[in-house]
N, C-alpha and C positions, 0 to 999 in steps of 0.2 A: 505492500499501499504505501503510496506515496504522499510523503506529508505538503504542505503548503509552503513551507522552506525549500522543499527542494527543487518548486519551481521556480525557473528562472528566464531575467530577460535574453531572448539569441542572441540580441544585440551588443549586448554586454558581455565581452570578452575576459573580463579578469572575472565574474562571477559564474562564467560558462566555467570557465580552467578550474576552477575552487570544486563545482560540483564533480567534477571528470576526476580529479583527485580523490577527492573522498568515496566516489564509489570503487575507484581503484582500492584505497586502502580494505573498505570495504568487502571486493570480491576476497585482496588474497587471504583476509582471512578467514572467509568462509570455505577460500580451496585450500586452510591449513598452513597456508604458508605466513608465519606469525613471525616469523624474524623479518623478512621482507617488509611485511605492512608496518610494522614496529618501527624501522628504520624509514619507510617513508612518512609516516605520521610525523617524526621526527623533524625531517627535513621542508614539508610542507606546513607546520604547525598547524596541525587538524585540529580545531575547538569547534563545538564540543567532539570529546571520543569519535568513529564511527563504528559503527555496530557490525559485526560478520551479513555480508545479503551477497545474494547472488543477480543484484539487477543488473548490472552491468553485462552481465552474461547474456540477460535473459531480451537488455536493450541491443544486443548487437546482433541477436539472432530475429529479434524482429525485422532489422534493419535489412541485415542480409536477406530476407524471406522477399522484402518489399521491393530489394534491388534485384533480386531473381525472377521476378514478377511485373518487373516494369516493360512493358511494348521497346522494343529496336525502333526508335524513328529519325529519319533523316534527318528531321528537324529538330531533337532533340539538344543538340549541343548551340542552338542558335538563342545568342544571349539576348537581354532585353535592349543589349544598346544598341549602335547604329551597325550594324553587317553591308559593308559597300559589296558583300559578292551579291546580294540580290537587290531586286525591284521592288517595293513594294509601295501600296497606293498611299498617300499622304493620307493623313486625320485630318478631319474639320476640328477635332477637340484639343484645345491646346494643353501641350500637358501641367501637371499638377507643378507646382513652382515649388523647388529646391530650399531645403533649408538647412542651414550651415550652423554648427556650433565650434566654437574653441576650447581644444580639449589642453594646449598645454601652451605656454606663451615662455621663451628663453630671449634671451638678447646679447648682442655684442658690443662694443664700443663707438660702435661706428654702424655706416649701412649693411645692412647682410646684401651679397651680389649675388650669389649661389645656393641654391639647393638641390637634396637629388636623394633618392629612394634608392636604399639597397633593394637587388633582385628579389628579396627574399621577401622585403617589404618589414624588415626587423628593426631597423636601423634608418635613421635620419642624419645626413651631415649638412652643416651650414655652411659657407666660407663670407668674407665679411673685407672690407674695406680695411680695416683694422687689420688685416692681414692672419688673422688667428682662424682655426678651423674646427667646428663642433660637431662631435657623433653624438649622437640621442638614439636611445634605447624606446621605440615607440611603445611596447608594452608597460613601459613604466613612465611614459607618458599620459596613456591610457588611464592609470590607475591615478597618478595626480589630481584628472579630474574630473574623480567624483568624491570628494572629501565627506559627501552624507553617507558613502556606502563603505567606508574605511572601518577595517576590523582589525582585534589586533594582531600583529605580526606583519601587518600590510606596511610600514614602513621601511622595514626589513629591506623590502626590491629594491632601495637605493635611490639615489639623484637621478632623473632620466639622464642628465650629458656624463656621458661614462668617458669619451676624451675629448681631452682640449689639444689642439695640436698647434704648437708656434714654430715653424720651419722658413716662411716667408717672411719677406722683408716689405712688399708691396702689397696692393688687394689681390684680393684670391676671385677672380672671375668665373670659373668654372670648374664645377665637381663630377665626378662619376666614378662609381663601386666597380668591381670587377665582377665582370658575369659569370666567376666559377668559384675564384679563389677571395679572402678576408683582407683585401687591399683594396684601399683608397688615391684614386690620381686627383690631382688637384692643377691647374692652370692657372698661372699670377701675373700682372704687369711687373712683377720681378727678373721675369723673361726666361724661368724656370716653368717645365712640366715634374711634378714631385710625385712619388708611390708611396703611399703608409702601409705597412704590413699593422693592421688593426688588430690580429688574434694577440696581438702582447698589451696585456692594460698597463704596461710601461712608457708605450710609446711615444715620442715627443718628435723626435726628428725622423723625415724621410730616409727609406733603405734605400732607395735609387730617385737620381735628381734627371733630369733631362734638361741640359743647357740651350737655348737660344738666345738671337741676339734682337728681339725684339720683344713685346708683349705678348704672352698667350689667351687668346679670345675664348678659346673654346677646344673641347676634344670629346673624342669616340674611342670607346673599343671595338675592337673587332669581335663578332658573338664568340668565338672562341676563345678572346682574351690574351691570343698571342700576340695582337695588333693595335697599333691605338694611332687613330689618324688625328693632327691635332693642325687649328685653325690658328695665324697670329697676325698683328697688324703687318706681315709681308706679306705679298700677294700668291707666295707659292708655298701648297699645301706640304707638311710633312707627313708621310708613316713611319712609326717606331717598329721597330720589333721591340717590345717592351722585356725579354728575358734578357737579349744583348745590349740593347740601346741604339742599333743600327738604323739610321735614318735611311729612307728613300725617296727619291721624288721622280715626276714623271719627268722622262726622257725628252720632249718636245716642249719648249719653254712656249709656244705660240698655246698649249690646251690649258696653261695657269690664267687665273682671274688675273685683274688688272689693278688689284685692292684689297685693302684688308679683307680678311675671311671672319665670315661672324659668328658663323654655327656649320659644324659638319656633325651626318648621321651615318649608321650604318643600316641596312635593312635587316633585318628578321636572317632571314638565309644567306646574307652578305655577299648576294652576288655582284651587287651596285653598292658603294656609297653616294653621297650625295653633300655637296658645299653651297655655303651663299655667301655672298659677300657684299661690299659697300660697292662693288661696279655695280651691284643692281642685278646679278647674274647668279641663275642656279646652274651647277654645273654637277653632271652623273658619272660616275668614275666606273671602273670595270673593277671589281672585287678581285679579280687573281691578279690584269697585269698592270693594275694601278693605269692606266691610259684614259682618258675623257673620253667619254662616248655618247656624251651629247649635253647641249648647254641651251639653255635658256636666257639668250641673253639682254631680253628687256622684260623679266619675270614678273616685277611689278611696276611697269613703264617707268623702268630707270633707276626707282629708289632703293633703296637697303633695303639688303635681305635680314629679317631679324630672326626669322629660327625656320626651323624646317625639321618634320617628323614621317616617316613612314606608318603605314598601316601593317600590321601583322603580316597579313597576306602579301607584301610586297608591291602591291597594283595601283596602289596612289601614293601621292607626297602631299604633306599638308603646308603648306608656307606663307610665313607672314611678312608685309611690307613696312615700310614707312608711308606706304602711301595709303595705310590706314585698311587695308584690305587683307584679306586670309584666302587665301586660291587650294581648292584640290586639284591636283595634277594625275590623268591616270595614262600609267606606263602598259600599252596595249602588250610590248613584247617582250616584257619581263617576266 
């Protein structure tokens, strides 16, 4: 029998995780694994004590049964978001207005210029004009956002800011987490790209530095994490081998931009990557040869390109420009 206290809001990640831990402890006691149950009780500080119960097993069996009975449908994988692979009729009804709630606030000593999530969504990094970088734990931020639900032991989760890095000497312009390893890359106006091993609690300095002769504006990891494309105040795009630090550029000078590179992004399959520039052009580059394969010279009527992003299927590119427009580009040949 479920008690009222066993019901939690599915949107409350912290409460859901607490209930899961309690169910695990109860199941361990029920199955006779008393030592494991006692150790887990101490680790998660379960209070009140968890009685023996096989509820977790029953929930698992019910979920497995529901999953096995679920009909296979080609449309099952379609999410509520916009899928650009399909054309749908436009609805006459306006969507429900979105609501936003501030979960946590942290601050630098100067303007914050860069921010990003890790690929697993567990970490956030922020970079500032004050040259510092902060790394925050998302679960801890969410826990801090609900003071009315605090319980004994909650404060042991610690402060959301888990790392503060001081290794740049000028504004941090761009940040990106490595797609596979516990590494954070930062680009700065101090003419460097720095790689930080954030798996080490004591990290303060970068374990690898890529030096340039001009300020760095943007960067993007290759999906494998072995390479990194870097855009700077110079018009020539750089591609670095992350392991050796070796730099590659196109062998054909005429393929390069004519002004600073403001943004760079890889497609998910890495077949192509794109760059945007202050010269108003968007360029597509072959992911293997590094050659420019297409140029939209007046992408935003000659205005500076501010940002670019590929869709997950790689068939579309979204761009924004100083002309106050956002454009969606379709690639039929990729």
